[in-house]
VMD Tcl script that draws the C-alpha trace (Angstrom):
set ca {
  {-16.45 9.89 -19.09}
  {-16.30 6.29 -17.87}
  {-13.44 6.87 -15.39}
  {-15.41 9.74 -13.83}
  {-18.49 7.58 -13.36}
  {-16.43 4.74 -11.94}
  {-14.72 7.17 -9.57}
  {-18.10 8.50 -8.46}
  {-19.31 4.93 -7.89}
  {-16.22 4.06 -5.86}
  {-16.73 7.23 -3.80}
  {-20.34 6.30 -3.12}
  {-19.28 2.83 -2.04}
  {-16.62 4.22 0.32}
  {-19.18 6.72 1.67}
  {-21.53 3.82 2.40}
  {-18.77 1.89 4.14}
  {-17.81 4.98 6.18}
  {-21.46 5.32 7.23}
  {-21.65 1.66 8.26}
  {-18.54 1.89 10.45}
  {-19.53 5.28 11.88}
  {-16.77 7.44 10.41}
  {-17.57 10.97 9.31}
  {-16.17 12.40 6.11}
  {-13.68 13.91 5.81}
  {-12.20 11.15 7.91}
  {-9.69 11.86 10.67}
  {-6.12 11.84 9.27}
  {-5.13 8.37 10.51}
  {-8.29 6.71 9.21}
  {-8.00 8.54 5.89}
  {-4.35 7.56 5.45}
  {-5.10 3.91 6.27}
  {-7.94 4.01 3.77}
  {-5.61 5.38 1.09}
  {-3.06 2.66 1.91}
  {-5.81 0.10 1.55}
  {-6.70 1.51 -1.87}
  {-3.07 1.34 -3.01}
  {-2.67 -2.22 -1.78}
  {-6.05 -3.24 -3.18}
  {-4.99 -2.06 -6.63}
  {-2.22 -4.64 -6.56}
  {-4.44 -7.65 -5.96}
  {-5.33 -8.19 -9.63}
  {-1.75 -7.86 -11.00}
  {-0.46 -10.28 -8.37}
  {-3.35 -12.67 -9.06}
  {-2.60 -12.56 -12.79}
  {1.04 -13.44 -12.09}
  {0.02 -16.41 -9.96}
  {-2.41 -17.64 -12.62}
  {0.16 -17.21 -15.41}
  {2.87 -18.90 -13.34}
  {5.19 -15.87 -13.44}
  {7.53 -14.81 -10.64}
  {5.31 -12.97 -8.15}
  {8.11 -11.50 -6.04}
  {9.61 -9.78 -9.12}
  {6.31 -8.00 -9.77}
  {5.91 -7.14 -6.07}
  {9.43 -5.66 -5.89}
  {9.06 -3.62 -9.07}
  {5.58 -2.72 -10.21}
  {3.80 -2.99 -6.84}
  {6.55 -1.35 -4.81}
  {6.86 1.53 -7.28}
  {3.12 2.08 -7.24}
  {2.55 1.78 -3.49}
  {5.73 3.39 -2.17}
  {6.57 5.68 -5.08}
  {10.00 6.09 -6.54}
  {12.63 7.91 -4.59}
  {13.95 11.04 -6.33}
  {17.22 10.26 -8.01}
  {17.76 13.13 -10.42}
  {17.56 10.66 -13.33}
  {14.91 10.98 -16.01}
  {11.82 8.86 -15.25}
  {11.63 5.36 -16.65}
  {8.99 4.21 -19.04}
  {5.59 3.82 -17.36}
  {4.86 0.29 -16.15}
  {1.61 -1.11 -17.38}
}
mol new
graphics top color blue
foreach p $ca { graphics top sphere $p radius 0.5 }
foreach p [lrange $ca 0 end-1] q [lrange $ca 1 end] { graphics top cylinder $p $q radius 0.2 }
display resetview
Protein backbone atom coordinates (compact mmCIF):
# COMPACT_ATOMS: atom_id res chain seq x y z
CA UNK A 1 0.00 0.00 0.00
CA UNK A 2 2.90 2.34 0.77
CA UNK A 3 4.16 2.52 -2.87
CA UNK A 4 0.67 3.51 -4.01
CA UNK A 5 0.45 6.32 -1.48
CA UNK A 6 3.94 7.53 -2.36
CA UNK A 7 3.03 7.43 -6.05
CA UNK A 8 -0.11 9.45 -5.37
CA UNK A 9 1.94 11.97 -3.38
CA UNK A 10 4.49 12.28 -6.18
CA UNK A 11 1.66 12.77 -8.67
CA UNK A 12 0.14 15.51 -6.52
CA UNK A 13 3.52 17.23 -6.30
CA UNK A 14 4.01 17.08 -10.07
CA UNK A 15 0.46 18.37 -10.56
CA UNK A 16 1.27 21.31 -8.30
CA UNK A 17 4.47 22.03 -10.23
CA UNK A 18 2.58 21.79 -13.56
CA UNK A 19 0.06 24.29 -12.20
CA UNK A 20 2.81 26.68 -11.10
CA UNK A 21 4.50 26.66 -14.51
CA UNK A 22 1.20 26.84 -16.40
CA UNK A 23 1.23 23.41 -18.09
CA UNK A 24 -2.04 21.53 -18.49
CA UNK A 25 -2.24 17.81 -17.87
CA UNK A 26 -1.87 15.69 -19.86
CA UNK A 27 1.17 17.67 -20.88
CA UNK A 28 2.11 18.17 -24.51
CA UNK A 29 4.35 15.30 -25.71
CA UNK A 30 7.66 17.17 -25.56
CA UNK A 31 7.05 18.50 -22.05
CA UNK A 32 5.85 15.09 -20.87
CA UNK A 33 8.88 13.30 -22.32
CA UNK A 34 11.28 15.81 -20.76
CA UNK A 35 9.48 15.33 -17.45
CA UNK A 36 9.90 11.56 -17.71
CA UNK A 37 13.58 12.01 -18.54
CA UNK A 38 13.91 14.21 -15.47
CA UNK A 39 12.31 11.49 -13.36
CA UNK A 40 14.70 8.85 -14.70
CA UNK A 41 17.73 11.06 -14.14
CA UNK A 42 16.49 12.14 -10.71
CA UNK A 43 16.25 8.52 -9.62
CA UNK A 44 20.00 8.22 -10.15
CA UNK A 45 20.98 11.07 -7.83
CA UNK A 46 20.93 8.98 -4.65
CA UNK A 47 22.89 5.98 -6.04
CA UNK A 48 25.55 8.31 -7.44
CA UNK A 49 25.66 10.26 -4.18
CA UNK A 50 26.10 7.02 -2.22
CA UNK A 51 29.03 6.06 -4.47
CA UNK A 52 30.68 9.42 -3.89
CA UNK A 53 30.22 9.17 -0.12
CA UNK A 54 31.50 5.57 -0.03
CA UNK A 55 34.47 6.45 -2.25
CA UNK A 56 33.51 3.94 -4.95
CA UNK A 57 34.08 4.41 -8.68
CA UNK A 58 31.22 6.66 -9.82
CA UNK A 59 31.74 6.19 -13.56
CA UNK A 60 31.38 2.42 -13.22
CA UNK A 61 27.95 2.86 -11.63
CA UNK A 62 26.97 5.49 -14.21
CA UNK A 63 27.96 3.22 -17.11
CA UNK A 64 26.19 0.17 -15.73
CA UNK A 65 23.35 0.71 -13.30
CA UNK A 66 22.40 4.26 -14.33
CA UNK A 67 22.77 3.72 -18.06
CA UNK A 68 20.75 0.49 -17.94
CA UNK A 69 17.99 2.20 -15.99
CA UNK A 70 17.82 5.45 -17.95
CA UNK A 71 18.49 4.15 -21.46
CA UNK A 72 17.26 0.59 -21.10
CA UNK A 73 19.08 -2.43 -22.39
CA UNK A 74 19.23 -3.07 -26.08
CA UNK A 75 17.61 -6.34 -27.14
CA UNK A 76 20.28 -8.96 -27.65
CA UNK A 77 18.38 -12.24 -27.70
CA UNK A 78 20.25 -13.31 -24.56
CA UNK A 79 18.41 -14.09 -21.34
CA UNK A 80 18.16 -11.07 -19.02
CA UNK A 81 20.83 -10.59 -16.39
CA UNK A 82 20.13 -10.57 -12.71
CA UNK A 83 18.32 -7.39 -11.60
CA UNK A 84 20.64 -4.65 -10.35
CA UNK A 85 19.76 -3.35 -6.96
